[in-house]
N, CA and C atoms of all chains as a GROMACS GRO file, in nm:
protein
  636
    1MET      N    1  10.784  16.598  14.014
    1MET     CA    2  10.774  16.464  14.089
    1MET      C    3  10.869  16.518  14.243
    2ARG      N    4  10.956  16.597  14.247
    2ARG     CA    5  11.029  16.590  14.405
    2ARG      C    6  10.953  16.739  14.428
    3ASN      N    7  10.937  16.669  14.547
    3ASN     CA    8  10.805  16.774  14.637
    3ASN      C    9  10.923  16.916  14.673
    4ASN      N   10  10.888  17.011  14.643
    4ASN     CA   11  11.005  17.142  14.675
    4ASN      C   12  10.988  17.166  14.843
    5ARG      N   13  11.043  17.251  14.890
    5ARG     CA   14  11.143  17.216  15.029
    5ARG      C   15  11.015  17.285  15.122
    6ASN      N   16  10.969  17.430  15.050
    6ASN     CA   17  10.890  17.486  15.146
    6ASN      C   18  10.738  17.439  15.176
    7SER      N   19  10.724  17.328  15.087
    7SER     CA   20  10.581  17.295  15.105
    7SER      C   21  10.544  17.181  15.202
    8THR      N   22  10.711  17.121  15.254
    8THR     CA   23  10.648  17.032  15.383
    8THR      C   24  10.713  17.102  15.493
    9LEU      N   25  10.675  17.042  15.593
    9LEU     CA   26  10.702  17.098  15.750
    9LEU      C   27  10.837  17.010  15.776
   10VAL      N   28  10.808  16.917  15.791
   10VAL     CA   29  10.934  16.797  15.800
   10VAL      C   30  11.032  16.793  15.661
   11ASN      N   31  11.147  16.853  15.689
   11ASN     CA   32  11.199  16.847  15.584
   11ASN      C   33  11.294  16.752  15.573
   12GLU      N   34  11.333  16.670  15.641
   12GLU     CA   35  11.463  16.598  15.619
   12GLU      C   36  11.424  16.448  15.536
   13PRO      N   37  11.321  16.392  15.617
   13PRO     CA   38  11.295  16.233  15.603
   13PRO      C   39  11.241  16.213  15.452
   14LEU      N   40  11.150  16.303  15.394
   14LEU     CA   41  11.105  16.296  15.263
   14LEU      C   42  11.210  16.321  15.182
   15GLU      N   43  11.304  16.388  15.199
   15GLU     CA   44  11.433  16.443  15.085
   15GLU      C   45  11.508  16.301  15.076
   16LYS      N   46  11.498  16.220  15.212
   16LYS     CA   47  11.614  16.085  15.204
   16LYS      C   48  11.558  15.990  15.079
   17ASN      N   49  11.425  15.944  15.058
   17ASN     CA   50  11.434  15.836  14.961
   17ASN      C   51  11.452  15.874  14.830
   18GLN      N   52  11.428  16.008  14.836
   18GLN     CA   53  11.410  16.062  14.660
   18GLN      C   54  11.541  16.023  14.608
   19ASN      N   55  11.651  16.083  14.658
   19ASN     CA   56  11.779  16.065  14.589
   19ASN      C   57  11.879  15.953  14.645
   20ARG      N   58  11.863  15.843  14.624
   20ARG     CA   59  11.888  15.715  14.654
   20ARG      C   60  11.997  15.690  14.553
   21LYS      N   61  12.130  15.637  14.588
   21LYS     CA   62  12.221  15.622  14.474
   21LYS      C   63  12.206  15.489  14.383
   22LYS      N   64  12.179  15.549  14.272
   22LYS     CA   65  12.130  15.445  14.160
   22LYS      C   66  12.253  15.371  14.130
   23TYR      N   67  12.257  15.241  14.107
   23TYR     CA   68  12.376  15.140  14.074
   23TYR      C   69  12.322  15.054  13.950
   24CYS      N   70  12.401  15.002  13.842
   24CYS     CA   71  12.375  14.911  13.766
   24CYS      C   72  12.351  14.800  13.794
   25ARG      N   73  12.241  14.747  13.792
   25ARG     CA   74  12.222  14.580  13.841
   25ARG      C   75  12.248  14.474  13.792
   26PHE      N   76  12.320  14.506  13.658
   26PHE     CA   77  12.407  14.418  13.594
   26PHE      C   78  12.516  14.374  13.622
   27LYS      N   79  12.603  14.516  13.665
   27LYS     CA   80  12.739  14.473  13.708
   27LYS      C   81  12.772  14.438  13.843
   28LYS      N   82  12.630  14.510  13.934
   28LYS     CA   83  12.628  14.429  14.058
   28LYS      C   84  12.618  14.301  14.077
   29ALA      N   85  12.530  14.237  14.001
   29ALA     CA   86  12.493  14.111  13.990
   29ALA      C   87  12.580  14.034  13.941
   30GLY      N   88  12.680  14.066  13.872
   30GLY     CA   89  12.793  13.989  13.766
   30GLY      C   90  12.742  13.941  13.658
   31ILE      N   91  12.601  14.004  13.602
   31ILE     CA   92  12.562  13.937  13.488
   31ILE      C   93  12.634  13.975  13.381
   32LYS      N   94  12.675  13.869  13.292
   32LYS     CA   95  12.757  13.947  13.169
   32LYS      C   96  12.679  13.934  13.046
   33TYR      N   97  12.574  13.841  13.015
   33TYR     CA   98  12.509  13.810  12.918
   33TYR      C   99  12.357  13.811  12.927
   34ILE      N  100  12.281  13.902  12.874
   34ILE     CA  101  12.133  13.933  12.859
   34ILE      C  102  12.087  13.825  12.776
   35ASP      N  103  12.046  13.724  12.823
   35ASP     CA  104  11.955  13.605  12.749
   35ASP      C  105  11.818  13.703  12.699
   36TYR      N  106  11.804  13.660  12.534
   36TYR     CA  107  11.670  13.744  12.477
   36TYR      C  108  11.561  13.607  12.515
   37LYS      N  109  11.614  13.501  12.536
   37LYS     CA  110  11.493  13.420  12.549
   37LYS      C  111  11.419  13.413  12.662
   38ASP      N  112  11.500  13.486  12.787
   38ASP     CA  113  11.439  13.491  12.903
   38ASP      C  114  11.376  13.588  12.912
   39ALA      N  115  11.229  13.600  12.869
   39ALA     CA  116  11.091  13.689  12.870
   39ALA      C  117  11.090  13.728  12.995
   40SER      N  118  11.063  13.650  13.105
   40SER     CA  119  11.030  13.703  13.222
   40SER      C  120  11.106  13.788  13.269
   41PHE      N  121  11.271  13.776  13.265
   41PHE     CA  122  11.374  13.852  13.289
   41PHE      C  123  11.352  13.986  13.218
   42LEU      N  124  11.350  14.000  13.098
   42LEU     CA  125  11.333  14.114  13.026
   42LEU      C  126  11.199  14.200  13.067
   43LEU      N  127  11.101  14.099  13.098
   43LEU     CA  128  10.956  14.196  13.155
   43LEU      C  129  10.997  14.306  13.282
   44ARG      N  130  11.096  14.270  13.337
   44ARG     CA  131  11.141  14.371  13.431
   44ARG      C  132  11.177  14.504  13.379
   45LEU      N  133  11.254  14.465  13.256
   45LEU     CA  134  11.306  14.600  13.201
   45LEU      C  135  11.212  14.694  13.124
   46LEU      N  136  11.069  14.650  13.079
   46LEU     CA  137  11.020  14.694  13.007
   46LEU      C  138  10.871  14.789  13.116
   47ASN      N  139  10.811  14.879  13.080
   47ASN     CA  140  10.721  14.936  13.144
   47ASN      C  141  10.563  14.897  13.050
   48GLU      N  142  10.453  14.932  13.107
   48GLU     CA  143  10.324  14.869  13.090
   48GLU      C  144  10.327  14.860  12.951
   49GLN      N  145  10.356  14.964  12.878
   49GLN     CA  146  10.326  14.962  12.731
   49GLN      C  147  10.422  14.860  12.653
   50GLY      N  148  10.512  14.776  12.718
   50GLY     CA  149  10.617  14.702  12.654
   50GLY      C  150  10.748  14.804  12.605
   51ARG      N  151  10.742  14.913  12.654
   51ARG     CA  152  10.877  14.997  12.596
   51ARG      C  153  10.996  14.964  12.686
   52ILE      N  154  11.103  14.990  12.638
   52ILE     CA  155  11.215  14.985  12.716
   52ILE      C  156  11.226  15.083  12.804
   53LEU      N  157  11.270  15.077  12.930
   53LEU     CA  158  11.283  15.157  13.036
   53LEU      C  159  11.405  15.228  13.024
   54PRO      N  160  11.426  15.381  13.035
   54PRO     CA  161  11.532  15.453  13.039
   54PRO      C  162  11.624  15.437  13.126
   55ARG      N  163  11.745  15.438  13.106
   55ARG     CA  164  11.833  15.433  13.204
   55ARG      C  165  11.835  15.540  13.313
   56ARG      N  166  11.772  15.653  13.305
   56ARG     CA  167  11.739  15.757  13.451
   56ARG      C  168  11.654  15.675  13.534
   57ILE      N  169  11.565  15.565  13.487
   57ILE     CA  170  11.500  15.510  13.600
   57ILE      C  171  11.541  15.376  13.640
   58THR      N  172  11.605  15.328  13.558
   58THR     CA  173  11.670  15.182  13.585
   58THR      C  174  11.846  15.199  13.653
   59GLY      N  175  11.862  15.288  13.601
   59GLY     CA  176  12.008  15.342  13.673
   59GLY      C  177  12.108  15.223  13.586
   60THR      N  178  12.075  15.194  13.483
   60THR     CA  179  12.177  15.058  13.423
   60THR      C  180  12.294  15.167  13.334
   61SER      N  181  12.401  15.102  13.344
   61SER     CA  182  12.523  15.169  13.265
   61SER      C  183  12.487  15.176  13.111
   62LEU      N  184  12.568  15.217  13.054
   62LEU     CA  185  12.548  15.220  12.897
   62LEU      C  186  12.581  15.099  12.824
   63LYS      N  187  12.637  15.047  12.866
   63LYS     CA  188  12.693  14.880  12.814
   63LYS      C  189  12.584  14.820  12.843
   64PHE      N  190  12.553  14.809  12.939
   64PHE     CA  191  12.461  14.681  12.976
   64PHE      C  192  12.283  14.744  12.897
   65GLN      N  193  12.281  14.879  12.882
   65GLN     CA  194  12.160  14.926  12.828
   65GLN      C  195  12.136  14.894  12.704
   66ARG      N  196  12.256  14.925  12.618
   66ARG     CA  197  12.274  14.858  12.497
   66ARG      C  198  12.221  14.683  12.496
   67LYS      N  199  12.297  14.603  12.531
   67LYS     CA  200  12.270  14.453  12.561
   67LYS      C  201  12.124  14.446  12.596
   68VAL      N  202  12.073  14.509  12.689
   68VAL     CA  203  11.890  14.493  12.694
   68VAL      C  204  11.852  14.556  12.588
   69GLY      N  205  11.848  14.671  12.526
   69GLY     CA  206  11.792  14.686  12.428
   69GLY      C  207  11.812  14.587  12.306
   70GLN      N  208  11.905  14.520  12.262
   70GLN     CA  209  11.919  14.458  12.154
   70GLN      C  210  11.888  14.316  12.219
   71ALA      N  211  11.854  14.255  12.348
   71ALA     CA  212  11.828  14.140  12.371
   71ALA      C  213  11.621  14.142  12.342
   72VAL      N  214  11.608  14.266  12.411
   72VAL     CA  215  11.439  14.304  12.375
   72VAL      C  216  11.408  14.295  12.219
   73LYS      N  217  11.489  14.380  12.154
   73LYS     CA  218  11.407  14.354  12.027
   73LYS      C  219  11.437  14.242  11.970
   74ARG      N  220  11.554  14.145  12.004
   74ARG     CA  221  11.554  14.010  11.956
   74ARG      C  222  11.446  13.932  11.996
   75ALA      N  223  11.377  13.940  12.116
   75ALA     CA  224  11.274  13.868  12.182
   75ALA      C  225  11.165  13.950  12.142
   76ARG      N  226  11.143  14.063  12.066
   76ARG     CA  227  11.038  14.126  12.000
   76ARG      C  228  11.014  14.059  11.838
   77HIS      N  229  11.122  14.021  11.820
   77HIS     CA  230  11.118  13.976  11.654
   77HIS      C  231  11.082  13.829  11.678
   78LEU      N  232  11.090  13.753  11.783
   78LEU     CA  233  11.072  13.623  11.808
   78LEU      C  234  10.952  13.601  11.855
   79ALA      N  235  10.832  13.714  11.862
   79ALA     CA  236  10.744  13.713  11.952
   79ALA      C  237  10.730  13.655  12.082
   80LEU      N  238  10.855  13.682  12.150
   80LEU     CA  239  10.861  13.656  12.276
   80LEU      C  240  10.779  13.777  12.374
   81LEU      N  241  10.806  13.888  12.329
   81LEU     CA  242  10.761  14.018  12.363
   81LEU      C  243  10.684  14.073  12.283
   82PRO      N  244  10.583  14.151  12.296
   82PRO     CA  245  10.500  14.212  12.211
   82PRO      C  246  10.559  14.367  12.175
   83TYR      N  247  10.565  14.416  12.071
   83TYR     CA  248  10.578  14.569  12.021
   83TYR      C  249  10.550  14.627  12.104
   84VAL      N  250  10.387  14.617  12.114
   84VAL     CA  251  10.312  14.762  12.183
   84VAL      C  252  10.215  14.634  12.280
   85ALA      N  253  10.196  14.680  12.390
   85ALA     CA  254  10.127  14.613  12.474
   85ALA      C  255  10.046  14.732  12.562
   86ASP      N  256   9.900  14.683  12.614
   86ASP     CA  257   9.842  14.768  12.706
   86ASP      C  258   9.848  14.748  12.856
   87SER      N  259   9.840  14.623  12.890
   87SER     CA  260   9.856  14.612  13.029
   87SER      C  261   9.967  14.481  13.052
   88LEU      N  262  10.096  14.500  13.039
   88LEU     CA  263  10.166  14.372  13.015
   88LEU      C  264  10.204  14.319  13.152
   89LYS      N  265  10.219  14.406  13.256
   89LYS     CA  266  10.235  14.343  13.384
   89LYS      C  267  10.128  14.271  13.433
   90MET      N  268  13.826  12.878  11.120
   90MET     CA  269  13.821  12.919  11.260
   90MET      C  270  13.637  12.936  11.271
   91ALA      N  271  13.613  12.829  11.366
   91ALA     CA  272  13.476  12.798  11.385
   91ALA      C  273  13.409  12.922  11.440
   92ASN      N  274  13.272  12.953  11.451
   92ASN     CA  275  13.218  13.012  11.551
   92ASN      C  276  13.104  12.937  11.593
   93GLN      N  277  13.078  13.003  11.698
   93GLN     CA  278  12.940  12.895  11.734
   93GLN      C  279  12.809  13.020  11.722
   94TYR      N  280  12.710  12.950  11.664
   94TYR     CA  281  12.568  13.019  11.648
   94TYR      C  282  12.481  12.954  11.700
   95GLU      N  283  12.346  13.018  11.740
   95GLU     CA  284  12.249  12.968  11.798
   95GLU      C  285  12.106  13.035  11.707
   96THR      N  286  12.042  12.941  11.657
   96THR     CA  287  11.944  12.966  11.560
   96THR      C  288  11.814  12.904  11.641
   97VAL      N  289  11.726  13.013  11.612
   97VAL     CA  290  11.571  12.991  11.675
   97VAL      C  291  11.490  13.030  11.577
   98PHE      N  292  11.415  12.914  11.536
   98PHE     CA  293  11.266  12.927  11.448
   98PHE      C  294  11.142  12.873  11.489
   99ILE      N  295  11.035  12.936  11.424
   99ILE     CA  296  10.924  12.909  11.481
   99ILE      C  297  10.855  12.837  11.345
  100LEU      N  298  10.784  12.728  11.353
  100LEU     CA  299  10.718  12.664  11.287
  100LEU      C  300  10.589  12.713  11.291
  101THR      N  301  10.474  12.695  11.208
  101THR     CA  302  10.319  12.743  11.214
  101THR      C  303  10.242  12.624  11.268
  102PRO      N  304  10.167  12.647  11.357
  102PRO     CA  305  10.098  12.560  11.419
  102PRO      C  306  10.020  12.444  11.349
  103VAL      N  307   9.971  12.480  11.244
  103VAL     CA  308   9.895  12.406  11.158
  103VAL      C  309   9.930  12.288  11.115
  104LEU      N  310  10.085  12.269  11.138
  104LEU     CA  311  10.137  12.129  11.055
  104LEU      C  312  10.097  12.000  11.160
  105SER      N  313  10.099  11.885  11.122
  105SER     CA  314  10.064  11.797  11.213
  105SER      C  315  10.204  11.736  11.301
  106ASP      N  316  10.187  11.656  11.400
  106ASP     CA  317  10.313  11.634  11.449
  106ASP      C  318  10.426  11.597  11.355
  107THR      N  319  10.371  11.484  11.270
  107THR     CA  320  10.486  11.407  11.204
  107THR      C  321  10.554  11.524  11.097
  108GLN      N  322  10.440  11.607  11.064
  108GLN     CA  323  10.506  11.732  10.969
  108GLN      C  324  10.618  11.806  11.020
  109THR      N  325  10.591  11.857  11.182
  109THR     CA  326  10.668  11.939  11.216
  109THR      C  327  10.791  11.881  11.240
  110LYS      N  328  10.812  11.735  11.273
  110LYS     CA  329  10.927  11.634  11.287
  110LYS      C  330  10.990  11.628  11.213
  111ASP      N  331  10.940  11.627  11.071
  111ASP     CA  332  11.007  11.624  10.951
  111ASP      C  333  11.090  11.758  10.877
  112THR      N  334  11.006  11.861  10.927
  112THR     CA  335  11.091  12.011  10.923
  112THR      C  336  11.192  12.017  10.985
  113VAL      N  337  11.211  12.013  11.085
  113VAL     CA  338  11.288  12.001  11.198
  113VAL      C  339  11.414  11.925  11.186
  114GLU      N  340  11.383  11.795  11.132
  114GLU     CA  341  11.484  11.723  11.082
  114GLU      C  342  11.518  11.760  10.942
  115LYS      N  343  11.451  11.800  10.869
  115LYS     CA  344  11.488  11.855  10.706
  115LYS      C  345  11.619  11.960  10.761
  116PHE      N  346  11.587  12.060  10.841
  116PHE     CA  347  11.667  12.134  10.868
  116PHE      C  348  11.817  12.099  10.958
  117ARG      N  349  11.769  11.979  11.040
  117ARG     CA  350  11.916  11.944  11.076
  117ARG      C  351  11.996  11.871  11.018
  118LYS      N  352  11.929  11.796  10.898
  118LYS     CA  353  12.013  11.695  10.800
  118LYS      C  354  12.064  11.819  10.721
  119LEU      N  355  12.005  11.953  10.671
  119LEU     CA  356  12.096  12.041  10.616
  119LEU      C  357  12.211  12.107  10.689
  120LEU      N  358  12.178  12.124  10.823
  120LEU     CA  359  12.278  12.155  10.891
  120LEU      C  360  12.429  12.068  10.914
  121THR      N  361  12.388  11.922  10.943
  121THR     CA  362  12.489  11.827  10.905
  121THR      C  363  12.560  11.837  10.790
  122ASP      N  364  12.464  11.854  10.676
  122ASP     CA  365  12.543  11.842  10.564
  122ASP      C  366  12.655  11.915  10.558
  123GLN      N  367  12.626  12.073  10.653
  123GLN     CA  368  12.735  12.152  10.610
  123GLN      C  369  12.864  12.160  10.678
  124GLY      N  370  12.838  12.035  10.750
  124GLY     CA  371  12.975  11.983  10.854
  124GLY      C  372  12.949  12.103  10.960
  125VAL      N  373  12.863  12.062  11.042
  125VAL     CA  374  12.824  12.160  11.159
  125VAL      C  375  12.831  12.058  11.270
  126GLU      N  376  12.902  12.125  11.388
  126GLU     CA  377  12.924  12.018  11.526
  126GLU      C  378  12.772  12.078  11.597
  127PHE      N  379  12.707  11.992  11.612
  127PHE     CA  380  12.593  12.032  11.725
  127PHE      C  381  12.656  12.043  11.864
  128VAL      N  382  12.624  12.167  11.935
  128VAL     CA  383  12.646  12.181  12.079
  128VAL      C  384  12.502  12.117  12.181
  129HIS      N  385  12.388  12.187  12.101
  129HIS     CA  386  12.265  12.185  12.192
  129HIS      C  387  12.156  12.179  12.111
  130GLU      N  388  12.052  12.141  12.098
  130GLU     CA  389  11.930  12.133  12.061
  130GLU      C  390  11.803  12.135  12.164
  131ASP      N  391  11.722  12.218  12.149
  131ASP     CA  392  11.623  12.219  12.260
  131ASP      C  393  11.499  12.272  12.180
  132PRO      N  394  11.413  12.152  12.136
  132PRO     CA  395  11.263  12.149  12.084
  132PRO      C  396  11.160  12.220  12.212
  133ILE      N  397  11.163  12.341  12.184
  133ILE     CA  398  11.089  12.441  12.286
  133ILE      C  399  10.942  12.381  12.260
  134GLY      N  400  10.906  12.360  12.135
  134GLY     CA  401  10.771  12.326  12.150
  134GLY      C  402  10.667  12.427  12.125
  135LEU      N  403  10.522  12.385  12.121
  135LEU     CA  404  10.409  12.485  12.119
  135LEU      C  405  10.399  12.594  12.204
  136ARG      N  406  10.434  12.728  12.162
  136ARG     CA  407  10.432  12.831  12.273
  136ARG      C  408  10.340  12.960  12.226
  137LYS      N  409  10.301  13.039  12.303
  137LYS     CA  410  10.187  13.089  12.267
  137LYS      C  411  10.252  13.257  12.211
  138LEU      N  412  10.223  13.311  12.116
  138LEU     CA  413  10.310  13.419  12.069
  138LEU      C  414  10.250  13.531  12.135
  139ALA      N  415  10.374  13.651  12.121
  139ALA     CA  416  10.294  13.756  12.221
  139ALA      C  417  10.219  13.834  12.092
  140TYR      N  418  10.205  13.837  11.978
  140TYR     CA  419  10.147  13.909  11.886
  140TYR      C  420  10.127  13.815  11.762
  141PRO      N  421  10.025  13.818  11.714
  141PRO     CA  422   9.966  13.726  11.596
  141PRO      C  423  10.089  13.739  11.470
  142ILE      N  424  10.117  13.608  11.421
  142ILE     CA  425  10.192  13.597  11.323
  142ILE      C  426  10.138  13.526  11.212
  143GLN      N  427  10.131  13.593  11.066
  143GLN     CA  428  10.051  13.523  10.962
  143GLN      C  429   9.910  13.487  11.022
  144GLY      N  430   9.838  13.541  11.102
  144GLY     CA  431   9.734  13.526  11.156
  144GLY      C  432   9.712  13.422  11.270
  145LYS      N  433   9.829  13.354  11.309
  145LYS     CA  434   9.837  13.258  11.441
  145LYS      C  435   9.866  13.282  11.509
  146ASN      N  436   9.823  13.280  11.629
  146ASN     CA  437   9.843  13.310  11.774
  146ASN      C  438   9.971  13.199  11.846
  147THR      N  439   9.974  13.073  11.766
  147THR     CA  440  10.091  12.995  11.849
  147THR      C  441  10.186  12.943  11.747
  148GLY      N  442  10.310  12.907  11.791
  148GLY     CA  443  10.381  12.843  11.713
  148GLY      C  444  10.473  12.745  11.783
  149HIS      N  445  10.535  12.667  11.678
  149HIS     CA  446  10.622  12.534  11.729
  149HIS      C  447  10.763  12.622  11.744
  150TYR      N  448  10.858  12.626  11.861
  150TYR     CA  449  10.965  12.681  11.864
  150TYR      C  450  11.058  12.570  11.860
  151GLN      N  451  11.172  12.595  11.786
  151GLN     CA  452  11.299  12.503  11.799
  151GLN      C  453  11.441  12.566  11.766
  152LEU      N  454  11.519  12.496  11.879
  152LEU     CA  455  11.645  12.601  11.902
  152LEU      C  456  11.775  12.471  11.850
  153PHE      N  457  11.862  12.531  11.753
  153PHE     CA  458  11.989  12.489  11.729
  153PHE      C  459  12.093  12.573  11.793
  154GLU      N  460  12.182  12.490  11.845
  154GLU     CA  461  12.325  12.591  11.878
  154GLU      C  462  12.412  12.495  11.817
  155TYR      N  463  12.501  12.547  11.759
  155TYR     CA  464  12.589  12.481  11.655
  155TYR      C  465  12.706  12.559  11.661
  156ARG      N  466  12.850  12.478  11.622
  156ARG     CA  467  12.962  12.535  11.594
  156ARG      C  468  13.004  12.516  11.441
  157ALA      N  469  12.990  12.630  11.342
  157ALA     CA  470  13.011  12.621  11.221
  157ALA      C  471  13.109  12.732  11.175
  158GLU      N  472  13.163  12.685  11.031
  158GLU     CA  473  13.206  12.809  10.946
  158GLU      C  474  13.162  12.908  10.940
  159PRO      N  475  13.211  13.060  10.916
  159PRO     CA  476  13.125  13.157  10.902
  159PRO      C  477  13.038  13.152  10.806
  160GLY      N  478  13.046  13.066  10.676
  160GLY     CA  479  12.930  13.065  10.564
  160GLY      C  480  12.831  13.043  10.590
  161VAL      N  481  12.839  12.937  10.687
  161VAL     CA  482  12.708  12.825  10.695
  161VAL      C  483  12.594  12.919  10.737
  162PRO      N  484  12.562  12.988  10.821
  162PRO     CA  485  12.418  13.044  10.841
  162PRO      C  486  12.358  13.121  10.742
  163ALA      N  487  12.428  13.165  10.680
  163ALA     CA  488  12.367  13.238  10.539
  163ALA      C  489  12.313  13.121  10.471
  164ALA      N  490  12.382  13.014  10.437
  164ALA     CA  491  12.276  12.935  10.366
  164ALA      C  492  12.172  12.878  10.421
  165ILE      N  493  12.184  12.874  10.546
  165ILE     CA  494  12.068  12.805  10.611
  165ILE      C  495  11.981  12.895  10.566
  166GLU      N  496  11.991  13.017  10.609
  166GLU     CA  497  11.871  13.105  10.626
  166GLU      C  498  11.803  13.114  10.507
  167VAL      N  499  11.896  13.089  10.382
  167VAL     CA  500  11.817  13.089  10.218
  167VAL      C  501  11.694  13.021  10.240
  168GLU      N  502  11.744  12.891  10.310
  168GLU     CA  503  11.653  12.764  10.308
  168GLU      C  504  11.505  12.834  10.380
  169PHE      N  505  11.577  12.895  10.512
  169PHE     CA  506  11.457  12.921  10.584
  169PHE      C  507  11.339  13.013  10.525
  170ARG      N  508  11.392  13.131  10.460
  170ARG     CA  509  11.322  13.204  10.359
  170ARG      C  510  11.240  13.112  10.266
  171ARG      N  511  11.316  13.036  10.193
  171ARG     CA  512  11.224  12.936  10.110
  171ARG      C  513  11.109  12.867  10.155
  172ASP      N  514  11.153  12.809  10.266
  172ASP     CA  515  11.051  12.699  10.310
  172ASP      C  516  10.914  12.806  10.380
  173GLU      N  517  10.788  12.747  10.344
  173GLU     CA  518  10.670  12.860  10.400
  173GLU      C  519  10.629  12.800  10.537
  174ARG      N  520  10.695  12.670  10.549
  174ARG     CA  521  10.644  12.592  10.716
  174ARG      C  522  10.684  12.717  10.823
  175VAL      N  523  10.827  12.766  10.765
  175VAL     CA  524  10.894  12.843  10.897
  175VAL      C  525  10.844  13.014  10.909
  176MET      N  526  10.784  13.026  11.010
  176MET     CA  527  10.684  13.164  11.007
  176MET      C  528  10.828  13.280  11.025
  177ARG      N  529  10.899  13.242  11.117
  177ARG     CA  530  11.001  13.350  11.167
  177ARG      C  531  11.141  13.279  11.188
  178PHE      N  532  11.269  13.317  11.186
  178PHE     CA  533  11.382  13.259  11.217
  178PHE      C  534  11.491  13.356  11.278
  179LEU      N  535  11.594  13.346  11.364
  179LEU     CA  536  11.665  13.444  11.410
  179LEU      C  537  11.784  13.340  11.442
  180THR      N  538  11.879  13.397  11.369
  180THR     CA  539  12.025  13.338  11.396
  180THR      C  540  12.128  13.438  11.468
  181ILE      N  541  12.222  13.403  11.548
  181ILE     CA  542  12.276  13.493  11.620
  181ILE      C  543  12.424  13.422  11.650
  182ALA      N  544  12.512  13.489  11.620
  182ALA     CA  545  12.691  13.459  11.667
  182ALA      C  546  12.668  13.486  11.809
  183LEU      N  547  12.748  13.374  11.862
  183LEU     CA  548  12.778  13.398  12.021
  183LEU      C  549  12.874  13.434  12.077
  184ASP      N  550  12.877  13.540  12.174
  184ASP     CA  551  13.036  13.554  12.192
  184ASP      C  552  13.059  13.494  12.343
  185LYS      N  553  13.191  13.485  12.407
  185LYS     CA  554  13.219  13.429  12.476
  185LYS      C  555  13.132  13.414  12.616
  186HIS      N  556  13.063  13.543  12.624
  186HIS     CA  557  12.962  13.540  12.736
  186HIS      C  558  12.842  13.470  12.737
  187ALA      N  559  12.840  13.464  12.640
  187ALA     CA  560  12.697  13.400  12.598
  187ALA      C  561  12.725  13.254  12.580
  188ILE      N  562  12.830  13.215  12.523
  188ILE     CA  563  12.827  13.083  12.537
  188ILE      C  564  12.879  13.008  12.696
  189ASP      N  565  12.919  13.116  12.760
  189ASP     CA  566  12.933  13.059  12.901
  189ASP      C  567  12.813  13.061  12.968
  190TYR      N  568  12.720  13.153  12.910
  190TYR     CA  569  12.598  13.167  12.981
  190TYR      C  570  12.521  13.022  12.962
  191ASN      N  571  12.526  12.991  12.829
  191ASN     CA  572  12.443  12.874  12.786
  191ASN      C  573  12.524  12.750  12.868
  192GLU      N  574  12.652  12.787  12.867
  192GLU     CA  575  12.713  12.638  12.954
  192GLU      C  576  12.635  12.623  13.099
  193ARG      N  577  12.630  12.736  13.134
  193ARG     CA  578  12.618  12.733  13.289
  193ARG      C  579  12.437  12.744  13.292
  194LYS      N  580  12.370  12.763  13.221
  194LYS     CA  581  12.244  12.737  13.213
  194LYS      C  582  12.190  12.602  13.193
  195ARG      N  583  12.265  12.535  13.107
  195ARG     CA  584  12.235  12.402  13.104
  195ARG      C  585  12.279  12.322  13.212
  196LYS      N  586  12.361  12.358  13.292
  196LYS     CA  587  12.429  12.274  13.429
  196LYS      C  588  12.330  12.358  13.524
  197GLY      N  589  12.232  12.433  13.515
  197GLY     CA  590  12.128  12.502  13.600
  197GLY      C  591  12.190  12.553  13.716
  198LEU      N  592  12.336  12.649  13.688
  198LEU     CA  593  12.353  12.712  13.757
  198LEU      C  594  12.346  12.868  13.785
  199VAL      N  595  12.242  12.886  13.657
  199VAL     CA  596  12.192  13.011  13.667
  199VAL      C  597  12.089  13.048  13.725
  200GLY      N  598  12.085  13.055  13.862
  200GLY     CA  599  11.958  13.056  13.967
  200GLY      C  600  11.894  13.180  13.986
  201LYS      N  601  11.760  13.198  14.053
  201LYS     CA  602  11.691  13.327  14.056
  201LYS      C  603  11.809  13.430  14.136
  202LYS      N  604  11.898  13.385  14.235
  202LYS     CA  605  11.964  13.451  14.312
  202LYS      C  606  12.048  13.555  14.255
  203THR      N  607  12.051  13.530  14.124
  203THR     CA  608  12.168  13.652  14.054
  203THR      C  609  12.115  13.773  14.008
  204ILE      N  610  11.975  13.727  14.013
  204ILE     CA  611  11.894  13.876  13.954
  204ILE      C  612  11.842  13.980  14.084
  205VAL      N  613  11.916  14.117  14.063
  205VAL     CA  614  11.885  14.181  14.165
  205VAL      C  615  11.779  14.300  14.153
  206GLU      N  616  11.704  14.307  14.248
  206GLU     CA  617  11.564  14.416  14.222
  206GLU      C  618  11.644  14.539  14.147
  207SER      N  619  11.588  14.645  14.079
  207SER     CA  620  11.641  14.752  14.057
  207SER      C  621  11.595  14.870  14.139
  208PRO      N  622  11.722  14.925  14.159
  208PRO     CA  623  11.720  15.007  14.285
  208PRO      C  624  11.602  15.131  14.294
  209VAL      N  625  11.534  15.133  14.174
  209VAL     CA  626  11.424  15.216  14.176
  209VAL      C  627  11.324  15.202  14.078
  210ASP      N  628  11.239  15.174  14.167
  210ASP     CA  629  11.094  15.057  14.108
  210ASP      C  630  11.060  15.137  13.971
  211ALA      N  631  11.045  15.050  13.902
  211ALA     CA  632  10.990  15.105  13.774
  211ALA      C  633  10.827  15.196  13.769
  212LYS      N  634  10.836  15.302  13.731
  212LYS     CA  635  10.706  15.375  13.745
  212LYS      C  636  10.599  15.302  13.666
   0.00000   0.00000   0.00000
């Protein structure tokens, strides 16, 4: 996915948006508890197949990634979120 | 030392209104018999399920939030398992962040603004 250096004539701008500093959105927003009943919020953390997004994509810290995982699994148990979906978004 | 618990359960949609009310009333009475202090009740009502449970695609959701002694939820869950009108149930203990969140949510303080878009959009 990262385009290597010699293939592009203009070297600087393309590199710029690739390595933006990732941050944990929960710490930044001061969110302390992830509610398993709030399906619309949890959808943001799932991909199209309904699977939980990895930390390297969302940049979430380990502590909150565990809370996200737990909330999503509870929501799935209560049929608020599907276990497997084809076109979720 | 009383903990705060939150129980959500789903009733099968086949029931008539009165039957649904009776079931919810039955579980509320069960809880009050155990000497439970109700904090919040939320009849969420009929909702579409994300996947079919027992062949049904909708269910009547009901939420109880209460303060109780540690043994109480286990006794209630035995009743949930026994009652065939309840399709699914989930009881969780609330920690201080959860209690605070529920309080703020009831006061409507949990607005849209606290949600920050993720820095890297999900592929």
